[in-house]
C-alpha positions in Angstrom: -38.9 -66.4 40.4 -41.3 -69.1 39.0 -44.8 -68.2 38.6 -47.5 -71.1 37.7 -49.3 -70.5 34.2 -52.8 -69.0 33.8 -54.8 -69.9 30.9 -56.0 -67.0 28.7 -59.1 -67.1 27.3 -60.4 -65.2 24.2 -62.7 -62.1 25.3 -66.3 -60.8 24.2 -66.5 -57.9 22.3 -68.8 -54.9 23.5 -71.2 -54.4 20.4 -71.2 -51.3 18.8 -67.9 -50.0 20.8 -65.0 -51.4 18.6 -63.2 -52.1 21.9 -62.0 -55.8 22.3 -62.5 -56.4 25.6 -60.0 -58.8 27.4 -61.8 -59.1 30.3 -61.5 -63.0 30.7 -58.0 -63.2 28.8 -56.4 -60.7 31.3 -58.1 -62.4 34.2 -59.0 -59.6 35.9 -60.3 -61.0 39.3 -64.1 -59.9 38.6 -64.2 -61.9 35.3 -66.1 -65.1 35.9 -64.7 -67.8 33.2 -67.6 -70.1 34.0 -70.2 -67.8 33.1 -72.7 -68.0 30.3 -72.9 -66.8 27.2 -75.6 -63.9 26.8 -78.6 -65.4 25.6 -80.3 -63.6 22.4 -83.8 -61.5 23.3 -86.7 -62.1 21.4 -88.9 -59.1 20.6 -91.0 -60.1 23.4 -88.3 -60.4 26.0 -87.1 -57.3 24.8 -89.9 -55.5 26.1 -90.5 -57.4 29.1 -92.4 -55.8 32.2 -90.1 -55.2 35.4 -90.4 -57.9 38.1 -93.7 -57.6 40.1 -92.0 -60.0 42.7 -88.8 -62.1 43.0 -89.9 -65.4 40.9 -90.2 -68.6 43.0 -92.4 -71.5 43.0 -96.2 -71.9 44.3 -96.1 -69.9 47.5 -96.0 -71.5 51.1 -98.0 -69.8 53.7 -94.2 -68.9 55.3 -93.7 -66.8 51.6 -97.0 -65.1 51.8 -96.2 -63.7 54.9 -92.9 -62.5 53.8 -94.3 -60.7 50.9 -96.4 -59.0 53.3 -93.4 -58.2 56.0 -91.5 -54.7 55.4 -88.4 -54.5 52.9 -86.0 -54.5 55.8 -87.6 -57.1 57.4 -87.5 -59.5 54.3 -83.5 -58.3 53.7 -83.2 -59.6 57.3 -84.6 -62.6 56.8 -82.3 -63.1 53.9 -79.3 -62.4 55.8 -80.4 -64.6 58.8 -80.5 -67.5 56.6 -77.2 -67.1 55.2 -75.2 -68.8 58.3 -71.9 -67.8 57.0 -72.5 -64.1 57.2 -71.6 -64.4 60.9 -68.2 -65.4 60.1 -67.6 -62.5 57.9 -68.2 -58.3 58.1 -71.5 -57.2 56.3 -72.3 -53.4 55.2 -75.8 -52.7 53.3 -77.0 -49.4 52.3 -80.3 -49.1 50.3 -81.7 -45.7 49.1 -84.5 -44.8 47.4 -83.5 -42.0 44.9 -87.1 -41.2 44.1 -87.8 -40.0 47.7 -84.4 -40.0 49.4 -85.2 -42.2 51.9 -82.8 -45.1 53.5 -84.7 -48.3 53.1 -82.3 -49.9 54.6 -78.9 -49.8 56.4 -76.5 -52.3 58.2 -73.1 -51.0 59.2 -74.0 -48.5 56.4 -71.8 -45.9 57.5 -68.6 -48.4 58.3 -65.8 -48.2 55.8 -64.9 -51.3 54.1 -62.8 -52.6 51.4 -64.7 -51.9 48.2 -62.4 -53.9 45.8 -63.4 -53.0 42.5 -66.4 -50.9 43.5 -63.6 -48.0 43.8 -64.0 -47.8 40.1 -67.3 -46.5 40.5 -65.9 -43.4 42.2 -63.0 -43.3 39.6 -65.1 -43.2 36.7 -67.4 -40.6 38.4 -64.7 -38.1 39.0 -63.8 -38.6 35.2 -66.7 -38.3 33.5 -67.4 -35.0 35.6 -63.9 -33.7 35.3 -63.0 -34.7 31.7 -66.4 -34.8 30.4 -68.0 -37.8 28.3 -66.8 -36.7 25.1 -63.2 -36.6 26.2 -60.6 -38.6 24.0 -57.0 -39.8 24.5 -54.6 -38.7 21.5 -51.6 -40.5 20.6 -49.3 -38.7 18.2 -46.7 -39.3 16.0 -43.9 -36.4 15.1 -41.1 -36.1 13.1 -38.0 -33.7 13.8 -38.3 -30.3 12.3 -36.9 -30.4 8.6 -35.8 -34.1 8.9 -38.1 -35.2 6.2 -36.5 -35.1 2.6 -38.2 -37.2 -0.1 -39.7 -39.2 2.2 -36.8 -40.4 3.7 -36.7 -38.8 7.5 -32.7 -38.2 8.6 -33.5 -37.3 12.2 -35.8 -38.6 14.9 -39.6 -40.1 14.9 -41.2 -39.3 18.0 -44.5 -41.5 19.6 -46.2 -39.4 22.2 -48.4 -41.1 24.1 -51.5 -39.3 25.5 -52.3 -41.9 28.4 -54.8 -43.9 25.8 -56.0 -46.6 28.3 -57.6 -49.0 25.3 -54.9 -48.6 22.7 -54.2 -51.7 21.0 -51.8 -53.1 18.3 -54.3 -52.2 15.5 -54.4 -48.5 16.0 -50.5 -48.6 16.1 -50.6 -50.3 12.6 -53.1 -47.6 12.0 -50.5 -44.8 13.0 -47.9 -46.7 10.5 -50.2 -46.5 7.8 -50.6 -42.9 8.1 -47.1 -42.2 8.1 -46.6 -44.4 4.9 -49.3 -42.7 3.7 -47.4 -39.3 4.0 -45.2 -40.4 1.5 -42.5 -41.7 4.2 -40.7 -44.7 3.1 -37.3 -45.0 5.3 -36.7 -43.4 8.9 -32.7 -43.3 9.6 -33.3 -41.8 13.1 -34.5 -43.3 16.2 -37.5 -43.9 17.0 -38.2 -41.9 20.4 -41.1 -42.7 23.0 -42.4 -39.8 24.5 -44.4 -41.1 28.1 -43.9 -37.7 29.7 -47.9 -36.7 30.1 -47.1 -39.3 32.9 -44.4 -38.5 35.8 -42.9 -42.5 34.8 -43.9 -45.8 33.9 -44.5 -48.4 36.6 -47.3 -50.0 38.7 -50.1 -48.3 40.0 -50.5 -47.4 43.7 -50.9 -50.8 46.3 -49.9 -53.3 43.3 -46.8 -53.9 45.0 -48.5 -55.6 48.1 -48.4 -58.5 45.9 -46.0 -60.0 43.4 -48.7 -62.2 41.4 -47.4 -62.2 37.7 -50.4 -61.4 36.2 -51.7 -59.8 33.1 -54.4 -57.4 35.4 -51.4 -56.5 37.7 -49.5 -54.9 34.3 -47.7 -51.5 34.7 -49.1 -47.9 33.5 -47.8 -45.5 31.2 -48.9 -42.4 29.2 -47.9 -44.9 26.2 -49.2 -47.9 26.6 -50.5 -50.5 24.3 -52.4 -53.6 24.4 -53.2 -52.9 28.2 -49.4 -53.6 28.4 -49.8 -57.3 27.7 -48.2 -59.7 25.5 -49.7 -63.4 24.7 -47.5 -66.5 24.2 -49.0 -69.3 22.5 -47.6 -73.0 23.3 -47.9 -75.7 21.2 -46.4 -79.4 21.7 -43.8 -80.5 19.2 -44.2 -83.1 16.5 -42.4 -85.8 18.5 -42.5 -86.6 22.2 -39.1 -85.2 24.1 -38.5 -82.7 22.3 -39.5 -78.6 23.7 -42.8 -77.3 23.0 -43.2 -74.7 20.0 -43.5 -71.4 21.5 -44.7 -67.8 19.7 -45.2 -64.6 20.6 -48.1 -61.7 19.9 -47.0 -59.0 18.9 -43.4 -60.2 17.7 -41.9 -57.5 19.1 -37.7 -57.7 19.5 -37.6 -57.3 23.2 -39.7 -60.1 24.4 -37.5 -63.7 24.0 -38.7 -67.1 24.3 -37.2 -69.8 25.6 -38.9 -73.6 26.0 -35.5 -75.7 26.5 -36.5 -76.2 30.2 -40.0 -77.7 28.7 -40.8 -81.1 27.5 -43.2 -82.7 25.2 -44.8 -85.5 26.6 -47.4 -88.1 25.9 -51.3 -87.5 26.1 -52.8 -84.2 26.9 -50.8 -83.3 30.1 -50.8 -79.5 30.3 -48.4 -78.7 33.6 -46.3 -75.5 32.3 -44.5 -72.9 34.4 -42.9 -69.8 33.5 -40.4 -67.5 34.9 -39.1 -64.3 33.3 -35.8 -62.4 33.4 -34.5 -59.2 31.8 -31.1 -59.9 30.0 -29.0 -57.3 27.7 -32.3 -55.4 26.9 -35.0 -58.4 26.5 -37.5 -59.9 28.5 -36.4 -63.5 28.6 -39.7 -65.8 29.2 -38.8 -69.3 30.2 -41.2 -72.2 30.1 -40.9 -75.2 32.3 -42.7 -78.1 32.8 -44.5 -80.7 30.3 -47.0 -80.4 27.4 -49.1 -83.2 26.4 -48.5 -83.9 22.4 -52.5 -84.1 22.0 -52.9 -80.9 24.2 -53.0 -78.8 21.1 -52.4 -75.1 21.5 -52.5 -73.2 24.4 -52.2 -69.4 24.9 -51.2 -67.3 27.9 -51.2 -63.3 28.3 -48.4 -61.6 30.7 -47.5 -57.9 31.7 -44.8 -56.3 29.9 -42.0 -55.0 31.8 -41.3 -51.5 29.7 -44.3 -50.3 28.5 -42.4 -47.5 26.4 -40.1 -49.8 24.8 -43.1 -52.2 24.2 -45.1 -49.5 22.0 -41.9 -48.3 20.4 -40.6 -51.7 19.2 -44.5 -52.6 18.1 -44.7 -48.9 16.0 -41.2 -50.3 14.2 -42.5 -53.8 13.8 -45.8 -52.0 12.3 -43.7 -49.7 9.9 -41.5 -52.3 8.5 -44.6 -54.7 7.5 -45.9 -51.4 6.3 -43.0 -51.2 3.9 -41.2 -48.5 5.6 -37.7 -49.0 6.3 -36.5 -48.4 9.9 -32.7 -48.8 10.2 -31.9 -48.0 13.9 -33.4 -50.6 16.1 -33.1 -49.0 19.7 -35.8 -47.5 21.0 -35.1 -44.5 23.6 -37.0 -42.1 25.6 -37.2 -38.5 25.1 -40.1 -35.7 24.6 -41.3 -34.3 21.5 -39.5 -30.9 20.5 -41.7 -27.6 20.2 -41.3 -27.5 16.6 -41.5 -30.9 15.3 -43.8 -31.6 12.6 -46.9 -33.7 13.3 -47.5 -36.3 11.1 -49.6 -39.2 12.4 -52.9 -39.0 15.0 -55.1 -41.4 16.3 -58.1 -40.3 19.0 -59.6 -43.3 21.2 -63.4 -43.6 21.5 -65.2 -41.8 24.4 -64.7 -41.6 27.8 -67.9 -42.5 28.2 -67.4 -45.4 26.0 -64.4 -46.5 27.5 -66.1 -46.3 31.2 -68.0 -49.2 30.0 -64.9 -51.6 29.8 -64.0 -50.3 33.0 -67.4 -50.9 34.9 -69.1 -53.5 32.7 -65.6 -55.8 32.8 -63.8 -54.6 35.6 -60.5 -53.2 33.6 -58.0 -52.5 36.6 -55.7 -51.0 33.9 -58.1 -48.7 32.1 -59.1 -47.4 35.7 -55.7 -46.6 36.4 -55.1 -44.8 33.7 -58.2 -43.0 33.3 -57.3 -41.9 36.9 -54.2 -40.6 36.3 -55.5 -38.4 33.2 -57.3 -36.5 36.2 -53.7 -34.8 37.1 -53.6 -31.3 34.9 -50.5 -30.9 32.5 -47.3 -33.2 32.0 -45.5 -35.4 34.5 -48.8 -36.4 36.1 -48.0 -38.5 39.6 -50.1 -40.9 40.9 -50.3 -38.7 44.1 -51.8 -35.4 41.9 -54.4 -37.8 40.3 -55.5 -39.5 43.6 -56.0 -35.8 45.1 -58.3 -34.9 42.1 -60.1 -38.0 43.1 -60.4 -37.0 46.8 -61.3 -33.4 45.8 -64.2 -34.6 43.3 -65.5 -36.6 46.6 -65.2 -33.2 49.0 -66.7 -31.3 46.4 -70.0 -33.4 45.8 -70.3 -33.7 49.5 -69.5 -37.4 50.3 -68.8 -38.0 53.7 -64.8 -37.9 54.4 -64.9 -40.0 58.0 -63.0 -43.0 56.9 -63.0 -42.9 53.3 -59.6 -43.8 52.1 -58.9 -43.6 48.2 -55.3 -45.0 47.3 -55.8 -46.2 43.9 -58.4 -46.0 41.3 -59.0 -49.9 40.4 -59.6 -51.1 44.0 -57.2 -53.8 43.5 -55.6 -55.0 47.0 -56.1 -53.2 50.1 -55.7 -49.7 49.3 -59.3 -48.1 49.6 -61.8 -47.9 52.1 -65.5 -47.0 51.4 -68.8 -47.1 53.6 -71.8 -48.6 51.8 -73.9 -45.2 52.6 -70.8 -43.6 51.1 -71.3 -45.4 47.7 -74.9 -45.0 47.7 -74.4 -41.0 48.3 -72.2 -41.4 45.4 -74.6 -43.4 43.2 -77.6 -40.9 44.0 -75.4 -37.8 43.2 -74.4 -39.0 39.7 -77.9 -40.1 39.2 -79.2 -36.4 40.2 -76.7 -35.0 37.3 -78.3 -34.7 33.9 -75.0 -34.3 32.5 -73.1 -37.8 33.0 -76.0 -39.6 34.6 -76.8 -41.6 31.2 -73.0 -42.3 30.4 -72.5 -43.5 34.2 -75.5 -46.0 34.5 -74.7 -47.3 30.7 -71.1 -48.2 32.0 -72.5 -50.5 34.7 -73.1 -54.3 34.1 -76.7 -55.4 33.5 -77.3 -58.2 35.7 -78.4 -61.4 33.6 -77.1 -59.6 30.5 -73.5 -58.7 30.1 -70.3 -57.7 31.8 -68.9 -59.8 34.9 -72.7 -60.2 36.1 -73.9 -61.8 32.6 -74.7 -65.2 34.8 -76.0 -63.5 37.9 -79.7 -62.9 37.8 -79.9 -64.1 34.3 -83.2 -66.6 35.0 -84.7 -64.1 37.2 -87.7 -61.7 36.5 -85.3 -59.0 37.6 -83.0 -59.8 35.1 -82.0 -56.3 33.0 -83.4 -54.3 35.5 -80.5 -54.0 38.0 -77.3 -52.1 36.7 -74.2 -52.6 39.2 -70.5 -52.7 39.8 -69.0 -55.9 41.0 -65.9 -56.2 42.9 -64.0 -59.3 44.4 -60.9 -59.9 46.3 -59.5 -62.9 48.4 -62.0 -61.9 51.5 -63.8 -59.1 49.9 -67.2 -59.2 47.4 -69.0 -56.0 46.6 -72.1 -55.3 44.7 -73.5 -51.6 44.2 -76.0 -50.6 42.0 -79.3 -49.6 41.1 -82.4 -51.3 41.1 -84.7 -49.8 38.6 -88.4 -50.1 37.2 -90.9 -48.1 34.8 -91.9 -44.6 35.8 -89.8 -44.2 38.9 -86.4 -43.3 40.0 -84.3 -46.4 40.7 -82.9 -47.5 44.3 -79.4 -47.3 44.9 -77.6 -49.9 46.8 -74.5 -51.4 48.0 -73.5 -54.6 49.6 -70.3 -55.0 50.8 -68.7 -58.2 52.4 -65.2 -58.1 54.2 -63.6 -60.9 55.7 -65.0 -63.7 53.3 -64.1 -67.1 53.7 -63.3 -67.9 49.9 -65.4 -71.1 50.2 -68.3 -68.4 51.0 -67.8 -66.5 48.1 -70.6 -68.4 46.1 -73.1 -67.9 49.1 -72.2 -64.3 49.6 -73.3 -63.4 45.8 -76.1 -65.5 45.9 -77.3 -63.4 48.8 -76.3 -60.2 47.0 -78.4 -61.3 44.3 -81.3 -62.5 46.2 -81.3 -58.5 47.7 -80.9 -57.0 44.4 -84.0 -59.1 43.0 -85.9 -58.1 46.1 -84.9 -54.7 45.6 -86.0 -54.6 41.8 -89.2 -56.2 42.7 -89.6 -53.8 45.5 -89.1 -50.9 42.8 -91.7 -52.3 40.6 -94.4 -52.9 43.3 -94.1 -49.1 44.3 -93.7 -47.6 40.6 -97.6 -46.6 40.4 -97.5 -45.0 44.1 
């Protein structure tokens, strides 16, 4: 099967977290490659007051009348001006968390596809069940008694704990710990223990499409680099020759073939890719043309075998650290009870990991975190989903029409009403144990994450925290609009059946409503 190439982009880093977020590089649906960078705030801007009204030019008589109208009338007016809404289904719920009063409702109890707003449920359940302080551990063990003077004659086990954020640098850190333990040679095989989950593979619903996309990577208990790899393509020095391909990380099971591609004159970049499994390797074949003046391009793709990929990366890291590994084959298996622990890496806290899930809409991380809800080894997707569903029952969330089919919201697996989402937002806000972690995970409109270019020139900038959601015919925005000295307003705005050509208009309407709610929160903060 041949797939069109998608240009990968370098992703920003969440300041202070140490976690490189690959939102744009991985092509996650909510990521906006055209978004502007976040401006640097001056001290005066950082201490800005909340919006008193939505920013506008000198008010006309009509706008003054609108200001005097009730909130629901103003929202209705915004919707009435958006003619495309008649061709889509729109559900809205707005609740003042200070009073518990419903401020606006439109098909609020109608279950709709929430797209990535499903991550709001996943992260809330994870924070409540695992705790904000939870960390995922990845360990390396040696077969009992196999280490003699730095030479390991038996098996070396790489054991995954379901870490959703493990990257190459942390595998190298494990290799460094092994070297620091005095180990110079490993004669036995590297065995990957991914038994925390029942198997490596696609999350539920991901088989609805066959996109060869990095945001559709398989999961597994021993995963690294979001189970993706990066290919760099450079034109040959001479027209007519195949492009030069390189893969990072350069593991043994990924083989590149550019024989079906050609370097041509100019800046043309018309490359396609196909993959096939051959003799235990994934062969990535490039087709088409690459202009000699085009420069280097990079592309990111999902791996086919997460456990093998992780084991090969550890072997590469050990070799580069000066530890000789004599056997090349990576084997599956489980750590025996009498094995000797030699290295450990612990992830950042769940609180910090949730920021990547919600701010950058990381599908892979959401699904990994969901699977961790199922206790014990051999965790299945269904067992994890049942834990998620039980959480919604425990907090009193309405169950009519509620469908939870995966943790990321990708494809047509979930149905949640706008009122269900505002109920969830209200419940988490009311729980002191998780409130701050949950709210900190949301994108700050006009400032960071998937909304850094939305409301960035508005007085409501930084006063609205949200989760976005985007699928082919879905646009979602749910979160909190706040002000000084009051509890925030929770809201959920879900479009279904939306034509792609109207996506920008739908986002503009969502932004206008969010801006209006921020102004309403500020207006009523002194009441």
